[in-house]
C-alpha positions in Angstrom: 98.3 93.9 101.7 95.4 91.4 101.9 97.2 89.5 104.6 97.7 92.8 106.5 101.5 92.1 107.0 103.9 94.9 107.3 107.6 95.2 108.1 108.9 97.6 110.7 109.9 100.0 107.9 106.2 100.7 107.1 105.8 102.2 110.6 108.8 104.6 110.5 106.4 107.6 110.8 104.0 105.9 113.2 104.2 106.0 116.9 104.8 102.7 118.6 101.5 103.3 120.5 99.5 103.3 117.4 101.4 100.4 115.9 100.9 98.4 119.2 97.3 99.2 119.4 96.3 98.0 115.9 99.0 95.5 115.0 100.6 92.4 116.6 104.3 91.4 116.1 104.2 88.1 114.5 108.0 87.7 114.3 110.8 90.1 114.9 110.2 93.3 112.8 107.1 91.9 111.2 103.6 93.0 112.2 100.0 91.9 111.2 97.0 94.1 111.5 94.3 93.1 114.0 92.0 90.5 112.5 88.9 92.5 113.5 90.2 95.3 111.2 91.4 93.1 108.4 88.0 91.5 108.1 86.4 94.8 107.4 88.7 95.6 104.4 87.8 94.7 100.9 90.1 94.7 97.9 88.6 95.3 94.5 89.6 96.8 91.2 88.6 100.5 90.5 89.7 102.7 87.8 90.3 106.0 89.4 90.0 107.9 86.1 87.0 106.1 84.5 84.9 104.6 87.2 82.3 106.7 88.9 82.6 106.8 92.7 81.0 107.0 95.2 78.2 104.8 93.6 75.8 102.2 94.7 76.3 100.1 91.5 80.0 99.3 92.2 79.6 99.3 95.9 81.8 102.3 96.6 79.1 104.4 98.1 80.4 104.0 101.7 84.1 103.4 101.2 87.1 105.1 102.4 89.6 105.8 99.7 93.3 106.1 100.5 95.5 107.3 97.7 99.3 107.4 97.7 100.9 110.3 96.0 102.7 107.6 93.9 99.4 106.8 92.3 98.8 110.4 91.1 102.2 111.0 89.7 101.2 109.0 86.6 98.1 111.0 85.9 97.9 114.2 83.9 96.7 117.4 85.7 93.1 117.1 84.5 92.9 113.4 85.5 94.3 114.3 89.0 91.6 117.0 89.2 88.8 114.6 88.1 90.0 111.9 90.5 90.3 114.1 93.7 87.1 116.2 93.2 
């Protein structure tokens, strides 16, 4: 993910127009996100249950958070409620 490289399967629900606008095919069936977008992405550890966000102290005050359903399936209902509210 930090390299921004994805295989064609990752775009199965994405239009070719969107894929072609933000990604470049670097070899057959393998795409890399536009460097201008990739340089804006920061990877960091965040405990979704325990850490407070958004917050200035952990630099999450202006972040976008994308959660996959596969993350939440491991949480109890009360932890899901805490995380998404």
